[in-house]
N, CA, C and O atoms as a GROMACS GRO file, in nm:
protein
  608
    1MET      N    1  -2.370  -0.848   1.201
    1MET     CA    2  -2.344  -0.705   1.195
    1MET      C    3  -2.354  -0.660   1.049
    1MET      O    4  -2.293  -0.722   0.963
    2PRO      N    5  -2.429  -0.554   1.019
    2PRO     CA    6  -2.446  -0.511   0.881
    2PRO      C    7  -2.317  -0.452   0.826
    2PRO      O    8  -2.240  -0.390   0.900
    3SER      N    9  -2.293  -0.472   0.694
    3SER     CA   10  -2.174  -0.415   0.632
    3SER      C   11  -2.193  -0.268   0.599
    3SER      O   12  -2.095  -0.196   0.581
    4GLU      N   13  -2.314  -0.224   0.591
    4GLU     CA   14  -2.345  -0.084   0.562
    4GLU      C   15  -2.399  -0.016   0.687
    4GLU      O   16  -2.489  -0.069   0.752
    5PRO      N   17  -2.346   0.101   0.722
    5PRO     CA   18  -2.401   0.170   0.838
    5PRO      C   19  -2.543   0.219   0.809
    5PRO      O   20  -2.577   0.247   0.694
    6SER      N   21  -2.625   0.229   0.914
    6SER     CA   22  -2.764   0.272   0.894
    6SER      C   23  -2.772   0.419   0.858
    6SER      O   24  -2.866   0.461   0.791
    7SER      N   25  -2.676   0.498   0.903
    7SER     CA   26  -2.672   0.639   0.864
    7SER      C   27  -2.535   0.667   0.804
    7SER      O   28  -2.436   0.607   0.846
    8PRO      N   29  -2.528   0.755   0.706
    8PRO     CA   30  -2.399   0.780   0.640
    8PRO      C   31  -2.299   0.846   0.736
    8PRO      O   32  -2.316   0.961   0.774
    9ASP      N   33  -2.198   0.773   0.771
    9ASP     CA   34  -2.089   0.822   0.855
    9ASP      C   35  -1.968   0.833   0.762
    9ASP      O   36  -1.911   0.731   0.722
   10LEU      N   37  -1.930   0.954   0.729
   10LEU     CA   38  -1.826   0.977   0.630
   10LEU      C   39  -1.696   0.906   0.667
   10LEU      O   40  -1.632   0.846   0.580
   11ALA      N   41  -1.656   0.912   0.792
   11ALA     CA   42  -1.531   0.847   0.834
   11ALA      C   43  -1.539   0.696   0.811
   11ALA      O   44  -1.443   0.635   0.765
   12HIS      N   45  -1.653   0.636   0.842
   12HIS     CA   46  -1.670   0.492   0.821
   12HIS      C   47  -1.666   0.459   0.672
   12HIS      O   48  -1.599   0.364   0.631
   13LEU      N   49  -1.738   0.535   0.592
   13LEU     CA   50  -1.741   0.510   0.448
   13LEU      C   51  -1.602   0.521   0.387
   13LEU      O   52  -1.563   0.437   0.306
   14LEU      N   53  -1.528   0.624   0.425
   14LEU     CA   54  -1.394   0.642   0.372
   14LEU      C   55  -1.300   0.531   0.420
   14LEU      O   56  -1.219   0.481   0.342
   15SER      N   57  -1.312   0.493   0.546
   15SER     CA   58  -1.228   0.384   0.600
   15SER      C   59  -1.258   0.253   0.529
   15SER      O   60  -1.166   0.177   0.495
   16HIS      N   61  -1.385   0.226   0.507
   16HIS     CA   62  -1.424   0.103   0.438
   16HIS      C   63  -1.369   0.102   0.295
   16HIS      O   64  -1.315   0.002   0.249
   17ALA      N   65  -1.384   0.213   0.225
   17ALA     CA   66  -1.332   0.223   0.088
   17ALA      C   67  -1.181   0.207   0.087
   17ALA      O   68  -1.126   0.140   0.000
   18GLU      N   69  -1.112   0.270   0.183
   18GLU     CA   70  -0.966   0.259   0.190
   18GLU      C   71  -0.924   0.116   0.215
   18GLU      O   72  -0.828   0.067   0.155
   19ARG      N   73  -0.994   0.047   0.302
   19ARG     CA   74  -0.961  -0.093   0.332
   19ARG      C   75  -0.979  -0.179   0.208
   19ARG      O   76  -0.893  -0.262   0.177
   20CYS      N   77  -1.088  -0.160   0.136
   20CYS     CA   78  -1.112  -0.237   0.013
   20CYS      C   79  -1.006  -0.207  -0.093
   20CYS      O   80  -0.952  -0.298  -0.156
   21LEU      N   81  -0.978  -0.079  -0.112
   21LEU     CA   82  -0.876  -0.041  -0.210
   21LEU      C   83  -0.738  -0.092  -0.169
   21LEU      O   84  -0.661  -0.136  -0.253
   22GLY      N   85  -0.708  -0.086  -0.039
   22GLY     CA   86  -0.579  -0.134   0.010
   22GLY      C   87  -0.559  -0.282  -0.015
   22GLY      O   88  -0.450  -0.324  -0.056
   23ARG      N   89  -0.663  -0.361   0.008
   23ARG     CA   90  -0.654  -0.506  -0.018
   23ARG      C   91  -0.632  -0.531  -0.168
   23ARG      O   92  -0.552  -0.615  -0.207
   24ARG      N   93  -0.705  -0.457  -0.249
   24ARG     CA   94  -0.693  -0.472  -0.394
   24ARG      C   95  -0.552  -0.435  -0.440
   24ARG      O   96  -0.490  -0.507  -0.520
   25LEU      N   97  -0.502  -0.322  -0.390
   25LEU     CA   98  -0.368  -0.276  -0.424
   25LEU      C   99  -0.262  -0.375  -0.376
   25LEU      O  100  -0.168  -0.406  -0.450
   26ALA      N  101  -0.276  -0.425  -0.254
   26ALA     CA  102  -0.179  -0.520  -0.199
   26ALA      C  103  -0.171  -0.646  -0.284
   26ALA      O  104  -0.062  -0.696  -0.310
   27ALA      N  105  -0.286  -0.698  -0.327
   27ALA     CA  106  -0.287  -0.818  -0.410
   27ALA      C  107  -0.219  -0.793  -0.544
   27ALA      O  108  -0.143  -0.876  -0.592
   28MET      N  109  -0.248  -0.679  -0.603
   28MET     CA  110  -0.189  -0.645  -0.732
   28MET      C  111  -0.037  -0.627  -0.721
   28MET      O  112   0.038  -0.677  -0.804
   29LEU      N  113   0.006  -0.555  -0.617
   29LEU     CA  114   0.149  -0.531  -0.598
   29LEU      C  115   0.224  -0.659  -0.561
   29LEU      O  116   0.340  -0.676  -0.598
   30ALA      N  117   0.158  -0.748  -0.488
   30ALA     CA  118   0.222  -0.875  -0.450
   30ALA      C  119   0.262  -0.954  -0.574
   30ALA      O  120   0.364  -1.023  -0.573
   31GLU      N  121   0.183  -0.944  -0.679
   31GLU     CA  122   0.217  -1.012  -0.804
   31GLU      C  123   0.345  -0.956  -0.865
   31GLU      O  124   0.411  -1.023  -0.944
   32GLU      N  125   0.380  -0.834  -0.829
   32GLU     CA  126   0.504  -0.771  -0.876
   32GLU      C  127   0.618  -0.789  -0.775
   32GLU      O  128   0.730  -0.745  -0.798
   33GLY      N  129   0.587  -0.853  -0.661
   33GLY     CA  130   0.688  -0.872  -0.557
   33GLY      C  131   0.712  -0.747  -0.474
   33GLY      O  132   0.824  -0.720  -0.431
   34CYS      N  133   0.607  -0.670  -0.452
   34CYS     CA  134   0.618  -0.540  -0.386
   34CYS      C  135   0.505  -0.525  -0.284
   34CYS      O  136   0.392  -0.567  -0.310
   35SER      N  137   0.535  -0.465  -0.170
   35SER     CA  138   0.431  -0.436  -0.070
   35SER      C  139   0.374  -0.296  -0.095
   35SER      O  140   0.432  -0.217  -0.170
   36VAL      N  141   0.261  -0.267  -0.034
   36VAL     CA  142   0.201  -0.134  -0.046
   36VAL      C  143   0.297  -0.029   0.009
   36VAL      O  144   0.313   0.077  -0.050
   37GLU      N  145   0.361  -0.058   0.122
   37GLU     CA  146   0.454   0.037   0.183
   37GLU      C  147   0.573   0.063   0.090
   37GLU      O  148   0.614   0.178   0.073
   38GLU      N  149   0.627  -0.044   0.030
   38GLU     CA  150   0.738  -0.026  -0.065
   38GLU      C  151   0.691   0.056  -0.185
   38GLU      O  152   0.763   0.142  -0.235
   39TRP      N  153   0.569   0.029  -0.231
   39TRP     CA  154   0.513   0.103  -0.344
   39TRP      C  155   0.508   0.253  -0.314
   39TRP      O  156   0.542   0.335  -0.398
   40ARG      N  157   0.465   0.287  -0.194
   40ARG     CA  158   0.456   0.428  -0.157
   40ARG      C  159   0.593   0.494  -0.157
   40ARG      O  160   0.608   0.609  -0.199
   41VAL      N  161   0.694   0.422  -0.110
   41VAL     CA  162   0.830   0.476  -0.110
   41VAL      C  163   0.880   0.491  -0.254
   41VAL      O  164   0.933   0.595  -0.291
   42LEU      N  165   0.862   0.387  -0.334
   42LEU     CA  166   0.904   0.395  -0.475
   42LEU      C  167   0.836   0.511  -0.546
   42LEU      O  168   0.901   0.584  -0.622
   43SER      N  169   0.708   0.530  -0.521
   43SER     CA  170   0.634   0.640  -0.584
   43SER      C  171   0.684   0.776  -0.539
   43SER      O  172   0.688   0.870  -0.618
   44ALA      N  173   0.722   0.786  -0.413
   44ALA     CA  174   0.769   0.914  -0.360
   44ALA      C  175   0.900   0.958  -0.423
   44ALA      O  176   0.925   1.078  -0.435
   45VAL      N  177   0.983   0.863  -0.464
   45VAL     CA  178   1.115   0.900  -0.517
   45VAL      C  179   1.127   0.874  -0.667
   45VAL      O  180   1.235   0.887  -0.724
   46ALA      N  181   1.017   0.839  -0.732
   46ALA     CA  182   1.020   0.802  -0.874
   46ALA      C  183   1.057   0.917  -0.966
   46ALA      O  184   1.096   0.893  -1.081
   47ASP      N  185   1.046   1.041  -0.920
   47ASP     CA  186   1.079   1.155  -1.007
   47ASP      C  187   1.229   1.175  -1.025
   47ASP      O  188   1.271   1.259  -1.104
   48GLY      N  189   1.311   1.099  -0.951
   48GLY     CA  190   1.456   1.106  -0.966
   48GLY      C  191   1.522   1.226  -0.901
   48GLY      O  192   1.642   1.244  -0.917
   49GLN      N  193   1.446   1.307  -0.829
   49GLN     CA  194   1.501   1.428  -0.769
   49GLN      C  195   1.574   1.403  -0.638
   49GLN      O  196   1.652   1.488  -0.594
   50GLY      N  197   1.551   1.291  -0.574
   50GLY     CA  198   1.606   1.267  -0.442
   50GLY      C  199   1.521   1.338  -0.339
   50GLY      O  200   1.498   1.458  -0.348
   51HIS      N  201   1.473   1.263  -0.241
   51HIS     CA  202   1.383   1.319  -0.141
   51HIS      C  203   1.429   1.282  -0.001
   51HIS      O  204   1.476   1.171   0.021
   52PRO      N  205   1.415   1.376   0.094
   52PRO     CA  206   1.453   1.346   0.233
   52PRO      C  207   1.355   1.249   0.297
   52PRO      O  208   1.239   1.239   0.256
   53MET      N  209   1.403   1.179   0.396
   53MET     CA  210   1.322   1.077   0.463
   53MET      C  211   1.195   1.137   0.523
   53MET      O  212   1.090   1.072   0.521
   54SER      N  213   1.201   1.259   0.575
   54SER     CA  214   1.082   1.319   0.636
   54SER      C  215   0.971   1.336   0.532
   54SER      O  216   0.854   1.313   0.562
   55GLU      N  217   1.007   1.376   0.413
   55GLU     CA  218   0.909   1.393   0.305
   55GLU      C  219   0.851   1.258   0.263
   55GLU      O  220   0.731   1.246   0.237
   56ILE      N  221   0.937   1.158   0.256
   56ILE     CA  222   0.892   1.024   0.217
   56ILE      C  223   0.800   0.967   0.324
   56ILE      O  224   0.701   0.902   0.291
   57ALA      N  225   0.833   0.989   0.450
   57ALA     CA  226   0.749   0.940   0.560
   57ALA      C  227   0.608   0.998   0.549
   57ALA      O  228   0.510   0.927   0.568
   58ASP      N  229   0.598   1.127   0.517
   58ASP     CA  230   0.466   1.189   0.499
   58ASP      C  231   0.391   1.124   0.383
   58ASP      O  232   0.273   1.090   0.395
   59HIS      N  233   0.460   1.108   0.271
   59HIS     CA  234   0.397   1.049   0.152
   59HIS      C  235   0.356   0.904   0.176
   59HIS      O  236   0.249   0.860   0.133
   60ALA      N  237   0.442   0.830   0.246
   60ALA     CA  238   0.418   0.687   0.268
   60ALA      C  239   0.325   0.661   0.387
   60ALA      O  240   0.289   0.546   0.413
   61LEU      N  241   0.287   0.766   0.458
   61LEU     CA  242   0.197   0.754   0.574
   61LEU      C  243   0.257   0.662   0.681
   61LEU      O  244   0.189   0.577   0.737
   62MET      N  245   0.387   0.682   0.706
   62MET     CA  246   0.459   0.596   0.800
   62MET      C  247   0.537   0.680   0.900
   62MET      O  248   0.587   0.787   0.865
   63PRO      N  249   0.548   0.634   1.025
   63PRO     CA  250   0.636   0.702   1.120
   63PRO      C  251   0.782   0.682   1.077
   63PRO      O  252   0.816   0.581   1.017
   64ALA      N  253   0.866   0.778   1.109
   64ALA     CA  254   1.006   0.777   1.065
   64ALA      C  255   1.081   0.648   1.101
   64ALA      O  256   1.149   0.593   1.015
   65PRO      N  257   1.071   0.597   1.225
   65PRO     CA  258   1.146   0.474   1.256
   65PRO      C  259   1.104   0.354   1.172
   65PRO      O  260   1.187   0.273   1.132
   66THR      N  261   0.975   0.343   1.144
   66THR     CA  262   0.925   0.233   1.060
   66THR      C  263   0.976   0.249   0.918
   66THR      O  264   1.016   0.152   0.854
   67LEU      N  265   0.974   0.372   0.868
   67LEU     CA  266   1.024   0.399   0.733
   67LEU      C  267   1.172   0.365   0.723
   67LEU      O  268   1.214   0.306   0.624
   68THR      N  269   1.250   0.401   0.824
   68THR     CA  270   1.394   0.373   0.820
   68THR      C  271   1.419   0.223   0.806
   68THR      O  272   1.504   0.183   0.727
   69LYS      N  273   1.346   0.142   0.880
   69LYS     CA  274   1.363  -0.004   0.870
   69LYS      C  275   1.324  -0.054   0.732
   69LYS      O  276   1.392  -0.138   0.674
   70LEU      N  277   1.214   0.000   0.678
   70LEU     CA  278   1.170  -0.040   0.545
   70LEU      C  279   1.274   0.000   0.441
   70LEU      O  280   1.309  -0.080   0.354
   71VAL      N  281   1.324   0.123   0.449
   71VAL     CA  282   1.424   0.170   0.353
   71VAL      C  283   1.552   0.087   0.364
   71VAL      O  284   1.614   0.058   0.263
   72ASP      N  285   1.591   0.050   0.485
   72ASP     CA  286   1.708  -0.038   0.501
   72ASP      C  287   1.689  -0.167   0.422
   72ASP      O  288   1.781  -0.212   0.353
   73ARG      N  289   1.570  -0.226   0.430
   73ARG     CA  290   1.541  -0.350   0.355
   73ARG      C  291   1.541  -0.322   0.204
   73ARG      O  292   1.588  -0.405   0.125
   74MET      N  293   1.488  -0.207   0.165
   74MET     CA  294   1.483  -0.173   0.023
   74MET      C  295   1.623  -0.146  -0.032
   74MET      O  296   1.651  -0.178  -0.147
   75VAL      N  297   1.710  -0.087   0.049
   75VAL     CA  298   1.850  -0.067   0.009
   75VAL      C  299   1.915  -0.204  -0.008
   75VAL      O  300   1.984  -0.228  -0.108
   76ALA      N  301   1.894  -0.293   0.088
   76ALA     CA  302   1.951  -0.429   0.079
   76ALA      C  303   1.897  -0.504  -0.043
   76ALA      O  304   1.967  -0.588  -0.100
   77GLY      N  305   1.774  -0.475  -0.083
   77GLY     CA  306   1.713  -0.537  -0.200
   77GLY      C  307   1.746  -0.466  -0.330
   77GLY      O  308   1.694  -0.503  -0.436
   78ASN      N  309   1.832  -0.366  -0.324
   78ASN     CA  310   1.876  -0.290  -0.442
   78ASN      C  311   1.760  -0.221  -0.515
   78ASN      O  312   1.757  -0.216  -0.638
   79LEU      N  313   1.664  -0.169  -0.437
   79LEU     CA  314   1.553  -0.094  -0.496
   79LEU      C  315   1.575   0.057  -0.485
   79LEU      O  316   1.531   0.132  -0.572
   80VAL      N  317   1.642   0.100  -0.379
   80VAL     CA  318   1.670   0.242  -0.356
   80VAL      C  319   1.812   0.256  -0.302
   80VAL      O  320   1.872   0.159  -0.255
   81TYR      N  321   1.864   0.379  -0.308
   81TYR     CA  322   1.992   0.408  -0.244
   81TYR      C  323   1.987   0.546  -0.181
   81TYR      O  324   1.908   0.632  -0.221
   82ARG      N  325   2.073   0.566  -0.082
   82ARG     CA  326   2.081   0.693  -0.009
   82ARG      C  327   2.206   0.769  -0.053
   82ARG      O  328   2.310   0.710  -0.084
   83ARG      N  329   2.191   0.902  -0.054
   83ARG     CA  330   2.304   0.992  -0.079
   83ARG      C  331   2.289   1.112   0.012
   83ARG      O  332   2.177   1.155   0.040
   84PRO      N  333   2.401   1.168   0.059
   84PRO     CA  334   2.392   1.292   0.138
   84PRO      C  335   2.333   1.404   0.053
   84PRO      O  336   2.360   1.412  -0.067
   85ASP      N  337   2.254   1.490   0.114
   85ASP     CA  338   2.197   1.606   0.047
   85ASP      C  339   2.311   1.704   0.021
   85ASP      O  340   2.378   1.745   0.115
   86PRO      N  341   2.335   1.743  -0.104
   86PRO     CA  342   2.446   1.835  -0.133
   86PRO      C  343   2.427   1.973  -0.069
   86PRO      O  344   2.525   2.045  -0.049
   87ASP      N  345   2.303   2.010  -0.037
   87ASP     CA  346   2.277   2.140   0.024
   87ASP      C  347   2.277   2.135   0.176
   87ASP      O  348   2.287   2.239   0.241
   88ASP      N  349   2.266   2.017   0.233
   88ASP     CA  350   2.262   2.002   0.379
   88ASP      C  351   2.314   1.863   0.412
   88ASP      O  352   2.239   1.765   0.410
   89ARG      N  353   2.442   1.854   0.441
   89ARG     CA  354   2.508   1.725   0.461
   89ARG      C  355   2.450   1.645   0.578
   89ARG      O  356   2.478   1.526   0.592
   90ARG      N  357   2.369   1.710   0.662
   90ARG     CA  358   2.306   1.637   0.773
   90ARG      C  359   2.189   1.552   0.724
   90ARG      O  360   2.149   1.456   0.790
   91ARG      N  361   2.135   1.588   0.608
   91ARG     CA  362   2.019   1.515   0.554
   91ARG      C  363   2.065   1.412   0.452
   91ARG      O  364   2.170   1.425   0.389
   92VAL      N  365   1.982   1.309   0.438
   92VAL     CA  366   2.006   1.205   0.339
   92VAL      C  367   1.890   1.208   0.241
   92VAL      O  368   1.774   1.222   0.280
   93LEU      N  369   1.921   1.195   0.114
   93LEU     CA  370   1.819   1.189   0.009
   93LEU      C  371   1.809   1.046  -0.043
   93LEU      O  372   1.909   0.973  -0.047
   94LEU      N  373   1.690   1.007  -0.081
   94LEU     CA  374   1.666   0.872  -0.130
   94LEU      C  375   1.635   0.875  -0.279
   94LEU      O  376   1.562   0.963  -0.326
   95TYR      N  377   1.692   0.780  -0.352
   95TYR     CA  378   1.676   0.769  -0.497
   95TYR      C  379   1.642   0.625  -0.535
   95TYR      O  380   1.672   0.532  -0.460
   96LEU      N  381   1.582   0.607  -0.652
   96LEU     CA  382   1.558   0.473  -0.706
   96LEU      C  383   1.685   0.420  -0.771
   96LEU      O  384   1.759   0.495  -0.834
   97THR      N  385   1.709   0.291  -0.757
   97THR     CA  386   1.811   0.223  -0.836
   97THR      C  387   1.747   0.187  -0.970
   97THR      O  388   1.627   0.208  -0.989
   98ALA      N  389   1.827   0.134  -1.061
   98ALA     CA  390   1.772   0.089  -1.190
   98ALA      C  391   1.668  -0.020  -1.165
   98ALA      O  392   1.563  -0.022  -1.230
   99ARG      N  393   1.697  -0.110  -1.073
   99ARG     CA  394   1.602  -0.218  -1.040
   99ARG      C  395   1.473  -0.160  -0.980
   99ARG      O  396   1.363  -0.205  -1.014
  100GLY      N  397   1.486  -0.062  -0.893
  100GLY     CA  398   1.370   0.003  -0.834
  100GLY      C  399   1.286   0.076  -0.937
  100GLY      O  400   1.163   0.076  -0.930
  101ARG      N  401   1.354   0.138  -1.034
  101ARG     CA  402   1.281   0.210  -1.139
  101ARG      C  403   1.200   0.114  -1.225
  101ARG      O  404   1.086   0.142  -1.260
  102ILE      N  405   1.259   0.000  -1.258
  102ILE     CA  406   1.188  -0.101  -1.338
  102ILE      C  407   1.065  -0.151  -1.262
  102ILE      O  408   0.956  -0.161  -1.318
  103LEU      N  409   1.084  -0.183  -1.134
  103LEU     CA  410   0.972  -0.229  -1.052
  103LEU      C  411   0.863  -0.123  -1.045
  103LEU      O  412   0.745  -0.152  -1.059
  104HIS      N  413   0.904   0.002  -1.022
  104HIS     CA  414   0.806   0.111  -1.014
  104HIS      C  415   0.729   0.126  -1.144
  104HIS      O  416   0.607   0.141  -1.143
  105GLN      N  417   0.799   0.122  -1.256
  105GLN     CA  418   0.732   0.139  -1.386
  105GLN      C  419   0.631   0.028  -1.411
  105GLN      O  420   0.519   0.054  -1.456
  106ARG      N  421   0.670  -0.097  -1.383
  106ARG     CA  422   0.578  -0.210  -1.401
  106ARG      C  423   0.455  -0.195  -1.312
  106ARG      O  424   0.342  -0.208  -1.357
  107ALA      N  425   0.480  -0.167  -1.185
  107ALA     CA  426   0.370  -0.156  -1.088
  107ALA      C  427   0.283  -0.034  -1.119
  107ALA      O  428   0.161  -0.042  -1.110
  108ALA      N  429   0.345   0.077  -1.155
  108ALA     CA  430   0.269   0.200  -1.183
  108ALA      C  431   0.173   0.179  -1.299
  108ALA      O  432   0.060   0.228  -1.296
  109HIS      N  433   0.217   0.107  -1.399
  109HIS     CA  434   0.129   0.079  -1.513
  109HIS      C  435   0.006   0.001  -1.467
  109HIS      O  436  -0.106   0.033  -1.505
  110ARG      N  437   0.027  -0.101  -1.386
  110ARG     CA  438  -0.085  -0.182  -1.336
  110ARG      C  439  -0.176  -0.100  -1.246
  110ARG      O  440  -0.299  -0.109  -1.257
  111VAL      N  441  -0.117  -0.021  -1.156
  111VAL     CA  442  -0.197   0.059  -1.062
  111VAL      C  443  -0.281   0.161  -1.139
  111VAL      O  444  -0.401   0.175  -1.112
  112ARG      N  445  -0.219   0.232  -1.234
  112ARG     CA  446  -0.294   0.332  -1.312
  112ARG      C  447  -0.408   0.267  -1.390
  112ARG      O  448  -0.520   0.319  -1.393
  113SER      N  449  -0.380   0.154  -1.453
  113SER     CA  450  -0.484   0.085  -1.531
  113SER      C  451  -0.600   0.044  -1.442
  113SER      O  452  -0.716   0.061  -1.478
  114ASP      N  453  -0.568  -0.012  -1.325
  114ASP     CA  454  -0.673  -0.056  -1.234
  114ASP      C  455  -0.754   0.062  -1.181
  114ASP      O  456  -0.876   0.055  -1.173
  115GLN      N  457  -0.686   0.170  -1.145
  115GLN     CA  458  -0.758   0.287  -1.094
  115GLN      C  459  -0.846   0.349  -1.202
  115GLN      O  460  -0.956   0.394  -1.172
  116THR      N  461  -0.799   0.351  -1.323
  116THR     CA  462  -0.880   0.402  -1.433
  116THR      C  463  -1.006   0.317  -1.450
  116THR      O  464  -1.115   0.370  -1.467
  117ARG      N  465  -0.989   0.184  -1.446
  117ARG     CA  466  -1.105   0.094  -1.456
  117ARG      C  467  -1.204   0.118  -1.342
  117ARG      O  468  -1.325   0.122  -1.365
  118LEU      N  469  -1.153   0.133  -1.220
  118LEU     CA  470  -1.241   0.156  -1.105
  118LEU      C  471  -1.317   0.288  -1.119
  118LEU      O  472  -1.438   0.292  -1.099
  119LEU      N  473  -1.246   0.393  -1.154
  119LEU     CA  474  -1.311   0.524  -1.167
  119LEU      C  475  -1.410   0.526  -1.282
  119LEU      O  476  -1.516   0.588  -1.273
  120ASP      N  477  -1.376   0.458  -1.392
  120ASP     CA  478  -1.471   0.448  -1.503
  120ASP      C  479  -1.596   0.371  -1.462
  120ASP      O  480  -1.707   0.404  -1.503
  121ALA      N  481  -1.578   0.267  -1.379
  121ALA     CA  482  -1.691   0.184  -1.336
  121ALA      C  483  -1.790   0.263  -1.251
  121ALA      O  484  -1.910   0.233  -1.252
  122ILE      N  485  -1.742   0.364  -1.179
  122ILE     CA  486  -1.835   0.445  -1.099
  122ILE      C  487  -1.872   0.575  -1.170
  122ILE      O  488  -1.941   0.660  -1.113
  123GLY      N  489  -1.826   0.591  -1.295
  123GLY     CA  490  -1.861   0.710  -1.371
  123GLY      C  491  -1.799   0.836  -1.313
  123GLY      O  492  -1.864   0.940  -1.309
  124ASP      N  493  -1.674   0.828  -1.268
  124ASP     CA  494  -1.613   0.936  -1.191
  124ASP      C  495  -1.581   1.060  -1.272
  124ASP      O  496  -1.613   1.171  -1.227
  125GLN      N  497  -1.520   1.047  -1.386
  125GLN     CA  498  -1.480   1.162  -1.468
  125GLN      C  499  -1.391   1.260  -1.392
  125GLN      O  500  -1.395   1.380  -1.419
  126GLY      N  501  -1.312   1.213  -1.297
  126GLY     CA  502  -1.220   1.299  -1.223
  126GLY      C  503  -1.277   1.363  -1.099
  126GLY      O  504  -1.204   1.428  -1.025
  127GLU      N  505  -1.406   1.346  -1.075
  127GLU     CA  506  -1.469   1.413  -0.961
  127GLU      C  507  -1.413   1.365  -0.827
  127GLU      O  508  -1.381   1.446  -0.740
  128LEU      N  509  -1.402   1.235  -0.809
  128LEU     CA  510  -1.352   1.180  -0.683
  128LEU      C  511  -1.208   1.222  -0.659
  128LEU      O  512  -1.172   1.261  -0.548
  129THR      N  513  -1.125   1.215  -0.761
  129THR     CA  514  -0.985   1.254  -0.745
  129THR      C  515  -0.969   1.404  -0.722
  129THR      O  516  -0.866   1.447  -0.672
  130ARG      N  517  -1.068   1.482  -0.756
  130ARG     CA  518  -1.066   1.625  -0.726
  130ARG      C  519  -1.117   1.651  -0.585
  130ARG      O  520  -1.062   1.735  -0.514
  131LEU      N  521  -1.221   1.579  -0.544
  131LEU     CA  522  -1.284   1.604  -0.415
  131LEU      C  523  -1.206   1.551  -0.294
  131LEU      O  524  -1.206   1.614  -0.189
  132LEU      N  525  -1.141   1.436  -0.307
  132LEU     CA  526  -1.072   1.379  -0.191
  132LEU      C  527  -0.960   1.469  -0.138
  132LEU      O  528  -0.952   1.487  -0.016
  133PRO      N  529  -0.873   1.525  -0.222
  133PRO     CA  530  -0.773   1.618  -0.168
  133PRO      C  531  -0.837   1.742  -0.106
  133PRO      O  532  -0.788   1.795  -0.007
  134LEU      N  533  -0.946   1.789  -0.164
  134LEU     CA  534  -1.019   1.903  -0.108
  134LEU      C  535  -1.075   1.868   0.029
  134LEU      O  536  -1.067   1.949   0.121
  135LEU      N  537  -1.132   1.749   0.043
  135LEU     CA  538  -1.183   1.705   0.172
  135LEU      C  539  -1.071   1.697   0.275
  135LEU      O  540  -1.087   1.744   0.388
  136ALA      N  541  -0.958   1.638   0.238
  136ALA     CA  542  -0.845   1.626   0.331
  136ALA      C  543  -0.796   1.764   0.376
  136ALA      O  544  -0.771   1.785   0.495
  137ALA      N  545  -0.783   1.857   0.283
  137ALA     CA  546  -0.738   1.991   0.319
  137ALA      C  547  -0.839   2.062   0.408
  137ALA      O  548  -0.801   2.132   0.502
  138THR      N  549  -0.966   2.043   0.381
  138THR     CA  550  -1.071   2.105   0.462
  138THR      C  551  -1.070   2.048   0.603
  138THR      O  552  -1.078   2.124   0.700
  139VAL      N  553  -1.061   1.916   0.615
  139VAL     CA  554  -1.058   1.852   0.747
  139VAL      C  555  -0.936   1.899   0.826
  139VAL      O  556  -0.947   1.927   0.945
  140ASP      N  557  -0.821   1.908   0.760
  140ASP     CA  558  -0.699   1.955   0.828
  140ASP      C  559  -0.712   2.099   0.874
  140ASP      O  560  -0.654   2.138   0.976
  141GLY      N  561  -0.788   2.179   0.800
  141GLY     CA  562  -0.796   2.322   0.830
  141GLY      C  563  -0.908   2.364   0.923
  141GLY      O  564  -0.906   2.476   0.974
  142LEU      N  565  -1.004   2.277   0.946
  142LEU     CA  566  -1.118   2.314   1.032
  142LEU      C  567  -1.106   2.249   1.169
  142LEU      O  568  -1.073   2.131   1.180
  143PRO      N  569  -1.132   2.326   1.274
  143PRO     CA  570  -1.133   2.264   1.408
  143PRO      C  571  -1.255   2.174   1.421
  143PRO      O  572  -1.358   2.196   1.358
  144ALA      N  573  -1.241   2.073   1.505
  144ALA     CA  574  -1.355   1.984   1.531
  144ALA      C  575  -1.464   2.064   1.601
  144ALA      O  576  -1.435   2.156   1.678
  145VAL      N  577  -1.587   2.030   1.574
  145VAL     CA  578  -1.700   2.100   1.635
  145VAL      C  579  -1.716   2.049   1.777
  145VAL      O  580  -1.726   1.929   1.801
  146ALA      N  581  -1.719   2.142   1.870
  146ALA     CA  582  -1.742   2.105   2.011
  146ALA      C  583  -1.889   2.074   2.029
  146ALA      O  584  -1.974   2.136   1.966
  147PRO      N  585  -1.921   1.978   2.116
  147PRO     CA  586  -2.062   1.949   2.139
  147PRO      C  587  -2.131   2.071   2.198
  147PRO      O  588  -2.075   2.144   2.280
  148SER      N  589  -2.254   2.092   2.155
  148SER     CA  590  -2.327   2.208   2.207
  148SER      C  591  -2.369   2.181   2.351
  148SER      O  592  -2.400   2.068   2.389
  149ARG      N  593  -2.370   2.287   2.428
  149ARG     CA  594  -2.411   2.276   2.568
  149ARG      C  595  -2.559   2.310   2.579
  149ARG      O  596  -2.608   2.402   2.512
  150PRO      N  597  -2.629   2.237   2.663
  150PRO     CA  598  -2.771   2.270   2.680
  150PRO      C  599  -2.786   2.408   2.745
  150PRO      O  600  -2.708   2.446   2.833
  151GLN      N  601  -2.885   2.480   2.700
  151GLN     CA  602  -2.914   2.613   2.756
  151GLN      C  603  -2.971   2.597   2.897
  151GLN      O  604  -3.057   2.512   2.920
  152SER      N  605  -2.924   2.678   2.991
  152SER     CA  606  -2.980   2.671   3.127
  152SER      C  607  -3.092   2.768   3.144
  152SER      O  608  -3.151   2.776   3.252
   0.00000   0.00000   0.00000
């Protein structure tokens, strides 16, 4: 089976690139003792503002029940902690611990350096990082094209 499709299928190309980048990221983060999923959670709360689980689930690309289990493990590992939202006691906000902040800083440095090297290698100059969010927003905003019906 060929590794390259015979015709450019955008979904396939993006999926293939994501898979390659994901493997690369996973290997790099494993050296820091961190999974990709943990990295996404750490990144979501790294600003120190405290974020609700629903927001983190969106950022981490995870369903809420899966995120809850992951966060439970991260709390047990002293990477993050939960606090009630002062504006809405029904919600819980997630924050980095000192240990989580150190891990995030170490990993973030490696991730940024690697991404810069990758983008420089393809001569990106910011174009890809500008176009991908635009593509995602466009796809989310446009209805799928219905197949055309043959004229009778």
